[in-house]
N, C-alpha and C positions, 0 to 999 in steps of 0.2 A: 323661790324658796317652798313655796307650798306644794308645788307639782314635785320637787326635792324629795321633800318629806313624804308624801303621798307614796311615790314610788319605793320607798324602803320600808313604809307602812305593809304596801299591797305585798313585797316580796317575802316578807316576816310572816305575814296572813297564808299567803301561798304553802310557804316551807313548812310551817305547821299543819296547816290542811293536808299535805300530800306524806308528810310523816306520822300522822293520825291515821290517817288511812292503810298507809303500809303496815305499821303495829298491828292493826285490828286484822290484816289481812293473814299476817303470819300467825297471831294468836289464835285465828280460825281452823288454821289447819291441823290436822288430827296428827298425833305423836305417832312415832315409829312403833309398831305391835310389835309384841313377844314373837308370835308366828313367823313376822318378816326377820325377825334376829336371830331365831334360829333356822331358817330357811338360810341365811347368811353366813352363818357360823358351819352349816353343813356343808356347803357349795364351796368354802375354803378350804374344809377338812377334805372333799372330794378331790380338790384341785390338787393338796399336797399329795393324795395318794397315787394320782394319774400323772404325776410328775416324778412320781419315785424318790420324794424326799421323804425325810422320817416321817413315822405315822405317829407315834407319840411324841408328847414333849420330854420325854427322857432322854430320846435321841438312841435305844438300846439297839435298835436294826433300822434298816430300810427293806421294801418289798424287792422281791424279785419279779424279773420279767414275766414269767407263767404266774406269780399271783397278779399280778396288774391286768394280763390279758384277761384272766377269771372275773375282777372286779369290774371290767370294762363288758364283758358279757353279763354278767348281773344287770349292771344298771341298764344295760339296752335292751334286756328282757324286762324290765320293772318298767321301763318306759313303755313300752312296745302292750305290754299287759293293761296299763293304765290307760294307751290312748287306743288303739286298736278298737276297744267295744263302743267307742261314741262313735266311730265310723262305720262300723259293722251293723251297730243295731239301731242306726239312726231310721233309717228308712224302713225299718221292720217294727219298729217301734212308733212311725209317726201314723198320726191319725187324720185321715184327708178330711180336704174341703172343698168348697166349691173353687172353680176355676183350674183344679188338679187335673194332670192328665195320666190316664194309667194303661197298660195293654193287659187285656185277658187272654190269655194262651191256655186252649184245650189239645193235648199233646196225639197228634196223630189225628186231632177231626179240625182243619183248615176252617171248617164250614162254621162252625160253632165259635171258633177265635174270633177275637175283636180287639183293632189297634187304635192307639190315641182316641181313647175314650173321653172325651171332656166333661167333668162333674158340672150339672146343672145346677143352677142355685135351689131347686129344690133337695138336691141330695141324693136322689134317685135315679138310674139308669134303668132303660128297659133293655133285658135280655134275649137273643133268641130263646124260644122254648117255656124260659122260666118266667117270663115276665119281669116284673120290676123286681130291683134289688137295692139296698138302701149301701148309701157307700159314704155318706158325711158322717165323721167322727167314727168312723172304724179303721183298724189296722187293714194291713195287705192280706195277713193270715186268716182275719175274721173273713172277711170277702171270700177268698180261697175256699175255705171252708163251707162257706154257704151256697155258692155255686156249685160246689162238685156234689153234694149234698140233693140238690134240686136235680141236678143234671144227672145222676143214678137212675132215675126214672126214666131217661130216655138212652141212656147210654151206659154202657157196660164197662165199669171201673173206670172213671173218667179221670184223667192227671192235669188239673186245674194249677195255672199258676199266673200271679197277679204281683204285674211290677210297674214302679212310679216311674214315669216317664219325665215329668215337668210336676215342680210343687209351687203353686201361687199362693196358696191359702195361709202359707207359715210366713209371718210378718214379723218387725220388732219396730220399732219406732225412737229416733233419737231425736233431742232437743239441747239446747242451748248452744253453749257456743263452739258451736262447729262451722265447718265450712256450709256445710250444705245438710240441715236440720229437715227431717221427713220422715215418713212411711217406706221403709224398706223389706223384700222379700228373703227369706231364707230357701236359698235352693239346696243347702246342705248344712250341717251344724257348723257351727264356727263361733269362732271365739270372740272376745268384746272387743279386742283390737282388731280384728277382722271386720266386724260389725262397722266400728267406727271409721276406717279407711275408706266403707262405701260412701260414708257422707263426707269424705273428704278430710276429716281427720280434724284436731283443734286448729281454730282460729289463734290472733295473737291476743286474744284475752281469756283464753280457757285457762282453766285451773285444773291441770292432769291430775294433781295428789289425792284429789274430794270427788272421784266420779261415783254418781249413783245409777245403782239398776235397780228399778221396782219390778217385782215379779209377784202376780197374782197367784194366791195360795187356794188351793180347793175350797177353803171357807168364803171366797170371794174378798178377803182382806189383802191388801197389797205387802209383801215384804221388802224393805229396804236393804240394799248387800251395798257396801262401801267397798270400793276399787282405787287404789293408788297406782294409776297408770305410770306415773311417773318412776316407781319401784320395779314394774314390769318392765320398761322400756332397759332398765340398767340389770336386768337378771335377777334382781333382788326379792322377785315373788312372781308366782306364778299366776298365767292368764286366767281367766275363767269361762266357760261356755255359755253362750247366751241360749234363751230358750224361747219359745215361739210367744209371742203377748208380750215381750220384756219392753220397757220403758228406758233408755239409756238417758241420764240427764249429766249435762257437762256445766259447773258451776263456772261463773268469772271470776277472774283476778284482780286485785286491787288496781292495775291501769287502767280496767273499763271504767271504774269507778272514778278517779282521778278525771279521763276525759269527758265523761258526764257532768261534774262537780266544775272543772276549771272554765267554762265557756260561760258558767253562770255567773263564777266568782267576776270574771272579766268583765261581764256586761253590769254587773251591780259596781264594778269601780268606775267604769266609763259613765255611768247613770251621775255617782258621786262627783265625777272630775267636773263636769260640765255644769253643777250645779252653782 
């Protein structure tokens, strides 16, 4: 009789605990933001336009094939204009660091050209004729300008090109409930989704609706950026680009708390039973 009564009490306590944790987790999830609602509305409008359905709610007219093609070109142009600068300018605005690999080419002067130069920890390299050149913390354009100015003392009108071969100094960190947390290199500009993919993406305990990105500001203070990856996966929100030095934190969901608490409850119940 006592065992049956205990089992009933244990089930009630466990059910109440699980319900309480689930309620807390749901209350902690951020509400849907206005920009997200606006993007969803905009997407619905574009879908109606692209499929040739009525443009406005009054049902006055439908768009023609020519208008539809024009809208598609405009959407494509806007997408390219927003995306291509990130790709084209990434390596030109990148500031080099230790372990990065560069090529320095002097046009029509193979003797003074150098390939696969690994930037040492000191940040300076020794270049023929001109001596030491500071690399760390500078862009390829800045390095080109300095080498060109110094080579002008020895070569008439030198044409110098600095190219990035490999990037190893740009890194970001992923912590929390992912498959493989750690520090990863940014060989190119990448989105948050791509960065998480390198870490194996979420594990079963991850709460994708409340991901945080910590980004250091020029004044040394971190700025927190909240991202709803679940909305991005559904196409309801835009992905963001990572910056070198970012820390991505993936919080846990309610099931992890339950898995942590349930063994403790079971142990206490077992101790109480054997008394």
